[in-house]
VEXKEDREN-239827 format. One record per atom (N, C-alpha, C): residue in three letters; x, y, z. Coordinates in pm, whole numbers, padded with zeros to 5 digits, always signed. Layout:
REM residues N
ALAXYZ;...
//
This chain:
REM residues 296
UNK+07563-06099+04911;UNK+07677-06190+04898;UNK+07641-06310+04810;UNK+07521-06365+04834;UNK+07478-06479+04755;UNK+07457-06440+04609;UNK+07404-06318+04585;UNK+07382-06272+04448;UNK+07516-06252+04376;UNK+07614-06196+04449;UNK+07746-06174+04389;UNK+07812-06307+04354;UNK+07801-06404+04445;UNK+07862-06534+04419;UNK+07794-06605+04303;UNK+07660-06587+04292;UNK+07589-06647+04179;UNK+07635-06586+04048;UNK+07656-06453+04048;UNK+07706-06387+03927;UNK+07846-06436+03891;UNK+07934-06449+03991;UNK+08070-06498+03965;UNK+08065-06641+03911;UNK+07977-06722+03968;UNK+07965-06859+03918;UNK+07916-06864+03775;UNK+07821-06777+03742;UNK+07772-06773+03604;UNK+07882-06729+03507;UNK+07960-06627+03551;UNK+08072-06584+03466;UNK+08175-06695+03450;UNK+08201-06768+03558;UNK+08296-06878+03549;UNK+08246-06986+03454;UNK+08116-07015+03461;UNK+08060-07114+03370;UNK+08070-07067+03226;UNK+08051-06937+03203;UNK+08061-06883+03067;UNK+08204-06895+03015;UNK+08303-06857+03097;UNK+08443-06869+03056;UNK+08480-07015+03033;UNK+08430-07104+03118;UNK+08459-07246+03100;UNK+08401-07300+02970;UNK+08278-07258+02937;UNK+08217-07300+02811;UNK+08294-07247+02692;UNK+08340-07120+02702;UNK+08420-07062+02594;UNK+08548-07140+02573;UNK+08617-07175+02682;UNK+08742-07250+02671;UNK+08717-07388+02610;UNK+08607-07453+02650;UNK+08575-07584+02594;UNK+08550-07574+02444;UNK+08477-07472+02400;UNK+08451-07455+02258;UNK+08579-07425+02181;UNK+08670-07347+02243;UNK+08798-07317+02178;UNK+08881-07443+02160;UNK+08874-07534+02255;UNK+08948-07659+02243;UNK+08887-07748+02134;UNK+08753-07747+02124;UNK+08689-07828+02022;UNK+08708-07770+01882;UNK+08716-07637+01872;UNK+08732-07572+01741;UNK+08840-07466+01753;UNK+08967-07504+01738;UNK+09077-07407+01749;UNK+09060-07295+01647;UNK+09085-07175+01692;UNK+09072-07060+01603;UNK+09128-06937+01670;UNK+09067-06826+01642;UNK+09114-06699+01697;UNK+09076-06694+01845;UNK+09174-06677+01931;UNK+09150-06677+02075;UNK+09137-06534+02125;UNK+09054-06516+02227;UNK+09040-06387+02291;UNK+09160-06364+02382;UNK+09233-06255+02360;UNK+09355-06227+02435;UNK+09343-06091+02500;UNK+09388-06080+02624;UNK+09383-05955+02697;UNK+09486-05858+02640;UNK+09442-05735+02606;UNK+09533-05635+02551;UNK+09511-05503+02624;UNK+09596-05403+02593;UNK+09580-05273+02654;UNK+09668-05258+02777;UNK+09646-05154+02859;UNK+09732-05128+02975;UNK+09729-05238+03079;UNK+09622-05320+03080;UNK+09615-05427+03180;UNK+09673-05558+03130;UNK+09740-05556+03013;UNK+09795-05680+02957;UNK+09902-05736+03049;UNK+09920-05869+03051;UNK+10016-05931+03142;UNK+10159-05909+03097;UNK+10252-05970+03168;UNK+10395-05955+03143;UNK+10430-05999+03001;UNK+10518-05925+02932;UNK+10555-05964+02794;UNK+10631-06096+02786;UNK+10690-06144+02897;UNK+10760-06272+02895;UNK+10663-06390+02892;UNK+10537-06367+02924;UNK+10440-06475+02922;UNK+10402-06511+02779;UNK+10382-06638+02750;UNK+10330-06677+02618;UNK+10187-06626+02600;UNK+10135-06640+02482;UNK+09999-06597+02452;UNK+09900-06677+02536;UNK+09814-06606+02609;UNK+09718-06669+02700;UNK+09577-06626+02666;UNK+09476-06710+02692;UNK+09337-06666+02679;UNK+09306-06559+02783;UNK+09207-06478+02755;UNK+09178-06362+02840;UNK+09146-06403+02983;UNK+09071-06512+03001;UNK+09032-06551+03136;UNK+09153-06588+03222;UNK+09261-06636+03158;UNK+09383-06668+03233;UNK+09476-06548+03242;UNK+09488-06471+03133;UNK+09575-06354+03134;UNK+09529-06250+03236;UNK+09399-06250+03265;UNK+09346-06155+03364;UNK+09413-06173+03500;UNK+09442-06300+03539;UNK+09505-06323+03668;UNK+09648-06269+03671;UNK+09720-06280+03560;UNK+09855-06225+03555;UNK+09853-06073+03566;UNK+09748-06010+03510;UNK+09737-05865+03519;UNK+09696-05819+03658;UNK+09608-05895+03722;UNK+09560-05857+03855;UNK+09658-05892+03967;UNK+09741-05994+03945;UNK+09831-06043+04051;UNK+09973-06057+03994;UNK+10035-05946+03953;UNK+10168-05956+03890;UNK+10277-06005+03984;UNK+10263-05980+04115;UNK+10364-06027+04210;UNK+10370-06179+04218;UNK+10266-06243+04170;UNK+10262-06389+04175;UNK+10283-06453+04038;UNK+10229-06392+03931;UNK+10225-06459+03802;UNK+10300-06389+03689;UNK+10351-06269+03709;UNK+10426-06200+03604;UNK+10575-06233+03618;UNK+10638-06295+03519;UNK+10777-06340+03535;UNK+10875-06230+03573;UNK+10859-06110+03518;UNK+10957-06004+03545;UNK+10934-05937+03680;UNK+10817-05959+03742;UNK+10787-05892+03869;UNK+10752-05987+03983;UNK+10752-06116+03957;UNK+10715-06212+04061;UNK+10816-06210+04175;UNK+10767-06218+04297;UNK+10856-06209+04413;UNK+10947-06330+04426;UNK+10904-06448+04381;UNK+10986-06567+04393;UNK+11061-06603+04267;UNK+11090-06505+04182;UNK+11151-06531+04051;UNK+11285-06605+04064;UNK+11374-06560+04151;UNK+11506-06622+04164;UNK+11495-06764+04218;UNK+11403-06786+04310;UNK+11383-06921+04363;UNK+11332-07015+04254;UNK+11241-06968+04171;UNK+11187-07051+04063;UNK+11296-07080+03960;UNK+11379-06981+03929;UNK+11490-07004+03836;UNK+11584-07112+03888;UNK+11611-07108+04018;UNK+11698-07210+04077;UNK+11633-07348+04069;UNK+11503-07355+04096;UNK+11433-07484+04088;UNK+11430-07536+03944;UNK+11412-07447+03847;UNK+11412-07490+03708;UNK+11548-07547+03667;UNK+11656-07482+03712;UNK+11790-07534+03681;UNK+11810-07672+03743;UNK+11773-07687+03869;UNK+11795-07813+03938;UNK+11706-07925+03885;UNK+11589-07888+03830;UNK+11497-07988+03775;UNK+11533-08029+03633;UNK+11633-07962+03573;UNK+11671-07995+03437;UNK+11588-07925+03332;UNK+11531-07808+03365;UNK+11452-07727+03272;UNK+11336-07806+03211;UNK+11239-07847+03293;UNK+11120-07914+03236;UNK+11031-07819+03156;UNK+11048-07687+03175;UNK+10976-07587+03095;UNK+11078-07518+03004;UNK+11040-07483+02882;UNK+11136-07421+02790;UNK+11183-07283+02833;UNK+11107-07215+02917;UNK+11145-07081+02962;UNK+11077-07051+03095;UNK+11122-06942+03159;UNK+11057-06900+03283;UNK+10913-06857+03256;UNK+10890-06791+03142;UNK+10754-06752+03109;UNK+10661-06871+03092;UNK+10713-06982+03038;UNK+10630-07102+03023;UNK+10589-07157+03159;UNK+10679-07150+03257;UNK+10644-07196+03392;UNK+10531-07110+03450;UNK+10546-06978+03439;UNK+10443-06891+03495;UNK+10312-06900+03417;UNK+10320-06927+03287;UNK+10197-06949+03211;UNK+10124-07072+03262;UNK+10200-07178+03291;UNK+10139-07298+03348;UNK+10078-07268+03485;UNK+10147-07185+03565;UNK+10095-07150+03697;UNK+09965-07069+03684;UNK+09961-06976+03589;UNK+09840-06896+03567;UNK+09724-06984+03525;UNK+09749-07074+03431;UNK+09642-07162+03382;UNK+09593-07255+03493;UNK+09685-07307+03574;UNK+09646-07395+03684;UNK+09557-07323+03784;UNK+09600-07202+03823;UNK+09520-07127+03921;UNK+09389-07078+03859;UNK+09395-07034+03732;UNK+09273-06985+03669;UNK+09166-07092+03656;UNK+09207-07213+03619;UNK+09110-07323+03608;UNK+09054-07358+03746;UNK+09140-07357+03849;UNK+09091-07385+03984;UNK+08994-07277+04031;UNK+09023-07150+03998;UNK+08933-07041+04037;UNK+08799-07052+03966;UNK+08800-07086+03837;UNK+08674-07103+03764;UNK+08591-07217+03822;UNK+08658-07330+03849;UNK+08586-07445+03905;UNK+08531-07412+04043;UNK+08610-07340+04125;UNK+08565-07305+04259;UNK+08446-07210+04254;UNK+08453-07111+04163;UNK+08341-07017+04152;UNK+08213-07086+04107;UNK+08226-07174+04008;UNK+08107-07245+03960;UNK+08051-07335+04069;UNK+08139-07402+04142;UNK+08094-07490+04249;UNK+08030-07408+04361;UNK+08086-07289+04390;UNK+08027-07203+04492;UNK+07889-07153+04455;UNK+07872-07118+04326;UNK+07739-07074+04282;UNK+07637-07187+04296;UNK+07675-07307+04258;UNK+07585-07420+04272;UNK+07554-07446+04419;UNK+07656-07429+04505;UNK+07637-07447+04650;UNK+07531-07351+04703;UNK+07538-07223+04661;UNK+07443-07123+04707;UNK+07303-07150+04651;UNK+07298-07185+04523;UNK+07167-07211+04462;UNK+07096-07329+04525;UNK+07173-07424+04579;UNK+07112-07539+04647;UNK+07069-07504+04790;UNK+07099-07379+04833;UNK+07052-07334+04962;UNK+07139-07375+05080;UNK+07261-07416+05055;UNK+07351-07457+05164;UNK+07426-07337+05219;UNK+07472-07351+05343;UNK+07537-07241+05412;UNK+07673-07211+05347;UNK+07694-07082+05312;UNK+07818-07042+05244;UNK+07940-07057+05335;UNK+07923-07046+05467;UNK+08037-07054+05558;UNK+08104-07191+05553;UNK+08028-07295+05521;UNK+08088-07429+05510;UNK+08166-07445+05380;UNK+08135-07360+05280;UNK+08204-07371+05152;UNK+08336-07296+05150;UNK+08347-07188+05226;UNK+08467-07103+05221;UNK+08596-07178+05254;UNK+08601-07262+05360;UNK+08726-07337+05384;UNK+08764-07429+05269;UNK+08663-07493+05208;UNK+08691-07581+05094;UNK+08745-07501+04976;UNK+08685-07385+04950;UNK+08733-07301+04840;UNK+08876-07254+04865;UNK+08904-07215+04990;UNK+09040-07172+05023;UNK+09141-07283+05004;UNK+09105-07405+05042;UNK+09197-07519+05027;UNK+09223-07548+04880;UNK+09118-07540+04795;UNK+09135-07567+04651;UNK+09227-07463+04588;UNK+09205-07334+04620;UNK+09285-07228+04561;UNK+09429-07232+04611;UNK+09447-07263+04740;UNK+09583-07272+04794;UNK+09660-07386+04729;UNK+09594-07498+04709;UNK+09660-07611+04642;UNK+09695-07575+04498;UNK+09608-07502+04430;UNK+09637-07461+04292;UNK+09755-07365+04287;UNK+09768-07279+04388;UNK+09882-07187+04391;UNK+10013-07262+04411;UNK+10012-07365+04492;UNK+10134-07436+04526;UNK+10168-07549+04428;UNK+10072-07589+04345;UNK+10092-07707+04259;UNK+10210-07695+04163;UNK+10231-07583+04090;UNK+10344-07579+03996;UNK+10480-07592+04065;UNK+10499-07523+04177;UNK+10627-07534+04248;UNK+10644-07673+04309;UNK+10535-07731+04359;UNK+10544-07867+04414;UNK+10583-07966+04305;UNK+10533-07946+04184;UNK+10571-08034+04072;UNK+10720-08021+04043;UNK+10774-07899+04046;UNK+10917-07881+04025;UNK+10998-07955+04130;UNK+10955-07948+04254;UNK+11030-08015+04361;UNK+11024-08168+04345;UNK+10912-08221+04299;UNK+10904-08366+04271;UNK+10999-08404+04158;UNK+11005-08321+04054;UNK+11096-08348+03943;UNK+11242-08342+03988;UNK+11272-08252+04080;UNK+11409-08242+04132;UNK+11446-08369+04208;UNK+11354-08420+04290;UNK+11384-08543+04364;UNK+11406-08660+04268;UNK+11323-08670+04164;UNK+11342-08778+04067;UNK+11473-08762+03992;UNK+11505-08641+03955;UNK+11631-08617+03881;UNK+11751-08646+03969;UNK+11741-08615+04099;UNK+11853-08642+04190;UNK+11878-08793+04199;UNK+11773-08873+04204;UNK+11790-09019+04209;UNK+11851-09070+04078;UNK+11798-09023+03965;UNK+11854-09066+03836;UNK+11996-09016+03818;UNK+12026-08899+03873;UNK+12159-08840+03862;UNK+12262-08930+03930;UNK+12232-08974+04052;UNK+12327-09059+04124;UNK+12340-09196+04059;UNK+12230-09250+04009;UNK+12239-09380+03943;UNK+12324-09370+03816;UNK+12306-09265+03740;UNK+12383-09246+03617;UNK+12529-09211+03647;UNK+12556-09155+03766;UNK+12693-09118+03800;UNK+12785-09239+03810;UNK+12732-09354+03850;UNK+12814-09475+03856;UNK+12871-09508+03717;UNK+12787-09504+03616;UNK+12832-09532+03479;UNK+12923-09420+03430;UNK+12884-09297+03460;UNK+12963-09184+03414;UNK+13103-09181+03473;UNK+13115-09207+03602;UNK+13247-09208+03665;UNK+13332-09322+03610;UNK+13269-09438+03584;UNK+13345-09550+03527;UNK+13402-09514+03390;UNK+13318-09455+03304;UNK+13366-09416+03171;UNK+13469-09304+03179;UNK+13446-09208+03268;UNK+13540-09097+03283;UNK+13674-09147+03334;UNK+13674-09236+03434;UNK+13799-09290+03487;UNK+13877-09367+03382;UNK+13806-09444+03298;UNK+13875-09520+03193;UNK+13942-09426+03093;UNK+13875-09319+03056;UNK+13934-09224+02961;UNK+14052-09150+03023;UNK+14041-09113+03148;UNK+14152-09043+03214;UNK+14275-09133+03225;UNK+14253-09260+03258;UNK+14366-09352+03268;UNK+14430-09380+03132;UNK+14353-09360+03025;UNK+14407-09377+02890;UNK+14483-09254+02841;UNK+14488-09149+02925;UNK+14565-09031+02890;UNK+14485-08919+02827;UNK+14353-08930+02824;UNK+14269-08824+02768;UNK+14260-08710+02869;UNK+14260-08586+02821;UNK+14250-08471+02911;UNK+14114-08468+02979;UNK+14104-08408+03099;UNK+13976-08407+03170;UNK+13861-08345+03092;UNK+13885-08229+03028;UNK+13777-08164+02955;UNK+13732-08248+02836;UNK+13827-08308+02765;UNK+13793-08393+02651;UNK+13722-08520+02698;UNK+13768-08576+02811;UNK+13705-08697+02863;UNK+13560-08669+02904;UNK+13536-08556+02970;UNK+13400-08521+03009;UNK+13312-08496+02886;UNK+13369-08433+02784;UNK+13292-08409+02662;UNK+13253-08541+02596;UNK+13346-08636+02590;UNK+13317-08765+02528;UNK+13212-08842+02607;UNK+13222-08840+02740;UNK+13124-08909+02823;UNK+12985-08850+02801;UNK+12979-08717+02794;UNK+12850-08652+02772;UNK+12789-08685+02638;UNK+12873-08701+02535;UNK+12823-08727+02400;UNK+12787-08873+02378;UNK+12861-08965+02441;UNK+12845-09107+02407;UNK+12761-09186+02508;UNK+12770-09153+02635;UNK+12701-09234+02737;UNK+12557-09187+02755;UNK+12537-09059+02781;UNK+12402-09007+02801;UNK+12354-09028+02943;UNK+12242-08964+02975;UNK+12189-08968+03111;UNK+12210-08835+03180;UNK+12140-08810+03290;UNK+12147-08677+03354;UNK+12288-08639+03401;UNK+12360-08733+03465;UNK+12494-08700+03513;UNK+12591-08682+03396;UNK+12586-08771+03298;UNK+12677-08762+03184;UNK+12650-08637+03102;UNK+12523-08600+03087;UNK+12490-08475+03019;UNK+12544-08355+03096;UNK+12538-08365+03228;UNK+12593-08258+03312;UNK+12744-08246+03293;UNK+12813-08361+03280;UNK+12957-08357+03252;UNK+12985-08289+03119;UNK+12905-08321+03016;UNK+12922-08255+02887;UNK+12896-08106+02896;UNK+12796-08068+02974;UNK+12767-07925+02995;UNK+12885-07856+03063;UNK+12943-07920+03165;UNK+13058-07863+03235;UNK+13177-07848+03140;UNK+13201-07948+03057;UNK+13312-07940+02962;UNK+13291-07825+02864;UNK+13169-07806+02819;UNK+13140-07698+02724;UNK+13160-07561+02790;UNK+13119-07547+02917;UNK+13138-07419+02986;UNK+13286-07391+03011;UNK+13365-07495+03037;UNK+13508-07476+03062;UNK+13581-07427+02938;UNK+13525-07451+02820;UNK+13589-07405+02697;UNK+13566-07257+02672;UNK+13461-07199+02726;UNK+13427-07060+02695;UNK+13431-06968+02817;UNK+13448-07025+02936;UNK+13447-06944+03057;UNK+13567-06975+03144;UNK+13589-06889+03241;UNK+13690-06914+03343;UNK+13652-07040+03421;UNK+13755-07112+03471;UNK+13730-07239+03540;UNK+13634-07222+03656;UNK+13659-07124+03741;UNK+13573-07105+03859;UNK+13430-07071+03819;UNK+13414-06989+03717;UNK+13279-06954+03671;UNK+13209-07077+03615;UNK+13282-07159+03539;UNK+13222-07281+03483;UNK+13183-07377+03594;UNK+13267-07391+03698;UNK+13233-07481+03809;UNK+13114-07429+03888;UNK+13107-07297+03907;UNK+12992-07240+03979;UNK+12863-07261+03900;UNK+12873-07244+03768;UNK+12754-07264+03685;UNK+12711-07411+03688;UNK+12807-07502+03682;UNK+12774-07644+03687;UNK+12716-07682+03823;UNK+12769-07624+03930;UNK+12717-07654+04064;UNK+12573-07606+04078;UNK+12540-07494+04012;UNK+12402-07442+04018;UNK+12305-07534+03948;UNK+12353-07621+03858;UNK+12265-07713+03785;UNK+12258-07851+03850;UNK+12321-07869+03965;UNK+12309-07997+04035;UNK+12169-08010+04094;UNK+12105-08126+04082;UNK+11973-08141+04143;UNK+11976-08132+04295;UNK+12085-08177+04355;UNK+12101-08170+04500;UNK+12233-08099+04530;UNK+12230-07969+04565;UNK+12355-07897+04592;UNK+12432-07954+04711;UNK+12366-08031+04797;UNK+12432-08087+04914;UNK+12489-08226+04888;UNK+12484-08275+04765;UNK+12539-08406+04731;UNK+12690-08405+04753;UNK+12738-08479+04850;UNK+12878-08472+04890;UNK+12971-08522+04780;UNK+12931-08630+04709;UNK+13018-08682+04602;UNK+13034-08583+04488;UNK+12927-08513+04453;UNK+12938-08415+04346;UNK+13025-08296+04387;UNK+13012-08253+04510;UNK+13096-08143+04558;UNK+13242-08185+04565;UNK+13267-08310+04604;UNK+13404-08360+04605;UNK+13460-08368+04463;UNK+13377-08404+04367;UNK+13423-08410+04229;UNK+13461-08270+04179;UNK+13381-08171+04209;UNK+13414-08034+04169;UNK+13542-07986+04236;UNK+13560-08025+04362;UNK+13683-07988+04432;UNK+13804-08060+04371;UNK+13785-08185+04329;UNK+13893-08258+04263;UNK+13933-08190+04132;UNK+13836-08136+04059;UNK+13868-08061+03938;UNK+13948-07936+03971;UNK+13910-07866+04076;UNK+13986-07747+04117;UNK+14130-07786+04154;UNK+14144-07893+04231;UNK+14278-07936+04271;UNK+14362-07978+04150;UNK+14299-08037+04051;UNK+14373-08081+03932;UNK+14422-07961+03851;UNK+14332-07866+03827;UNK+14371-07754+03740;UNK+14453-07648+03813;UNK+14433-07632+03943;UNK+14508-07530+04017;UNK+14638-07584+04076;UNK+14639-07711+04119;UNK+14755-07765+04189;UNK+14817-07885+04119;UNK+14761-07927+04007;UNK+14821-08035+03931;UNK+14804-08173+03990;UNK+14708-08190+04083;UNK+14686-08322+04141;UNK+14616-08413+04040;UNK+14651-08543+04035;UNK+14590-08634+03937;UNK+14440-08649+03963;UNK+14363-08654+03855;UNK+14218-08661+03866;UNK+14167-08805+03866;UNK+14236-08895+03796;UNK+14188-09032+03782;UNK+14171-09103+03917;UNK+14267-09094+04013;UNK+14246-09160+04143;UNK+14126-09103+04219;UNK+14106-08971+04209;UNK+13991-08911+04278;UNK+13860-08962+04219;UNK+13853-08975+04086;UNK+13732-09027+04022;UNK+13708-09172+04064;UNK+13815-09251+04070;UNK+13802-09390+04112;UNK+13750-09399+04256;UNK+13804-09315+04345;UNK+13758-09315+04485;UNK+13611-09274+04494;UNK+13570-09175+04416;UNK+13432-09130+04419;UNK+13339-09239+04367;UNK+13380-09309+04263;UNK+13298-09419+04211;UNK+13281-09527+04316;UNK+13386-09560+04388;UNK+13377-09662+04493;UNK+13289-09614+04609;UNK+13301-09484+04644;UNK+13219-09429+04752;UNK+13071-09433+04714;UNK+13040-09401+04589;UNK+12901-09404+04545;UNK+12849-09547+04539;UNK+12935-09640+04498;UNK+12893-09781+04496;UNK+12860-09829+04636;UNK+12946-09793+04734;UNK+12921-09833+04872;UNK+12794-09769+04926;UNK+12773-09641+04894;UNK+12652-09573+04940;UNK+12527-09638+04879;UNK+12536-09677+04752;UNK+12422-09742+04687;UNK+12393-09877+04751;UNK+12500-09952+04786;UNK+12480-10080+04853;UNK+12413-10060+04989;UNK+12458-09960+05063;UNK+12398-09933+05194;UNK+12253-09888+05181;UNK+12222-09805+05081;UNK+12083-09762+05061;UNK+11994-09880+05024;UNK+12045-09969+04939;UNK+11968-10087+04901;UNK+11942-10177+05022;UNK+12047-10195+05106;UNK+12030-10276+05226;UNK+11929-10213+05322;UNK+11933-10081+05334;UNK+11838-10012+05422;UNK+11695-10029+05372;UNK+11675-10017+05239;UNK+11540-10037+05184;UNK+11493-10180+05203;UNK+11586-10276+05184;UNK+11548-10416+05204;UNK+11510-10443+05349;UNK+11584-10382+05442;UNK+11552-10399+05584;UNK+11416-10338+05618;UNK+11388-10220+05561;UNK+11258-10157+05585;UNK+11145-10242+05529;UNK+11165-10298+05410;UNK+11063-10385+05352;UNK+11042-10510+05435;UNK+11152-10565+05493;UNK+11140-10683+05576;UNK+11058-10652+05701;UNK+11084-10535+05762;UNK+11006-10496+05881;UNK+10860-10480+05845;UNK+10831-10416+05730;UNK+10692-10400+05689;UNK+10626-10535+05665;UNK+10701-10629+05604;UNK+10644-10761+05579;UNK+10611-10832+05710;UNK+10700-10819+05810;UNK+10675-10882+05940;UNK+10551-10821+06005;UNK+10540-10687+06000;UNK+10425-10620+06061;UNK+10295-10664+05995;UNK+10296-10665+05859;UNK+10174-10707+05790;UNK+10143-10855+05815;UNK+10247-10937+05830;UNK+10223-11078+05862;UNK+10161-11094+05999;UNK+10211-11019+06098;UNK+10153-11026+06233;UNK+10007-10980+06231;UNK+09980-10870+06160;UNK+09842-10821+06153;UNK+09751-10923+06084;UNK+09803-10989+05980;UNK+09723-11091+05912;UNK+09692-11208+06004;UNK+09790-11250+06085;UNK+09768-11360+06179;UNK+09664-11321+06284;UNK+09676-11197+06333;UNK+09579-11150+06433;UNK+09439-11149+06372;UNK+09430-11101+06246;UNK+09299-11099+06181;UNK+09241-11238+06163;UNK+09326-11334+06126;UNK+09279-11471+06112;UNK+09233-11528+06245;UNK+09307-11498+06352;UNK+09268-11549+06484;UNK+09135-11490+06527;UNK+09117-11360+06503;UNK+08990-11297+06539;UNK+08876-11359+06458;UNK+08901-11378+06328;UNK+08798-11437+06242;UNK+08762-11580+06287;UNK+08862-11653+06336;UNK+08839-11791+06376;UNK+08773-11801+06514;UNK+08823-11723+06610;UNK+08776-11739+06749;UNK+08649-11662+06779;UNK+08620-11553+06705;UNK+08500-11475+06736;UNK+08372-11555+06716;UNK+08355-11628+06604;UNK+08232-11711+06593;UNK+08227-11821+06699;UNK+08344-11879+06736;UNK+08346-11983+06838;UNK+08304-11924+06973;UNK+08350-11803+07004;UNK+08311-11741+07131;UNK+08161-11712+07134;UNK+08107-11668+07022;UNK+07963-11642+07017;UNK+07883-11772+07033;UNK+07935-11881+06976;UNK+07868-12009+06988;UNK+07868-12057+07132;UNK+07982-12043+07201;UNK+07991-12082+07342;UNK+07898-11999+07427;UNK+07894-11868+07399;UNK+07804-11780+07475;UNK+07659-11819+07454;UNK+07623-11859+07333;UNK+07485-11901+07307;UNK+07451-12031+07378;UNK+07547-12125+07389;UNK+07520-12250+07460;UNK+07502-12228+07608;UNK+07576-12132+07666;UNK+07563-12107+07810;UNK+07428-12046+07845;UNK+07370-11975+07747;UNK+07238-11920+07776;UNK+07135-12032+07780;
//
């Protein structure tokens, strides 16, 4: 077992040295070819990374990965931080491959130093598990950030949209103008919705736009989509609904700000109490020691 791990560590060190030299002197890269080549949707990868896609296609091959639909949904909600699905899986392969190389090299050094291998296995498992989860965790962080920016930008977007609607501009044209002139995640989403409404059925365009929301459970966004349905199907005016949604979002933002301020106030009080206790301990502890010394 120790000999095998030493060999794996040496191979990892060799692959790591090769990758370092390739970065220092870009040129012809070694690429895995033949029947074991990875998925064709993946970008060009070095052999040490492409090997993982060939050995573990259920995890790293875009056309065969078990979580493909979930990743596609996360990419849509995150605003497409990767240019394609293959680019996401290429990043996942490289992340895991680098972690595996580092773990193997570290394990070989661990064995050569004469330490017990059983203590290293949990650490290696934790490193590899974190590397497997890192790309999807990054997508979820991007979704949370986009959801916050989306709601902040919606205040401006609803204000501009309401002004255009009250001026007599059609909803699709108003959304297109807001998307082109204002900018931001929500306004860009409005422009995307307007573009889809021009080439697709209304329901299909609304479903596609809903799939690109960072938070599908956002009540104001769902109400806005329902207001569009009511306007186009039943002729209900859209401008009052937009105005009500803007006011609801403003009120929600005020309440969220007040809640954060209250939480910060509580934290400040707690830290102030702890600081006072620390000062009292610092002041009275030497005095208590002095009194104890005098009594002796």
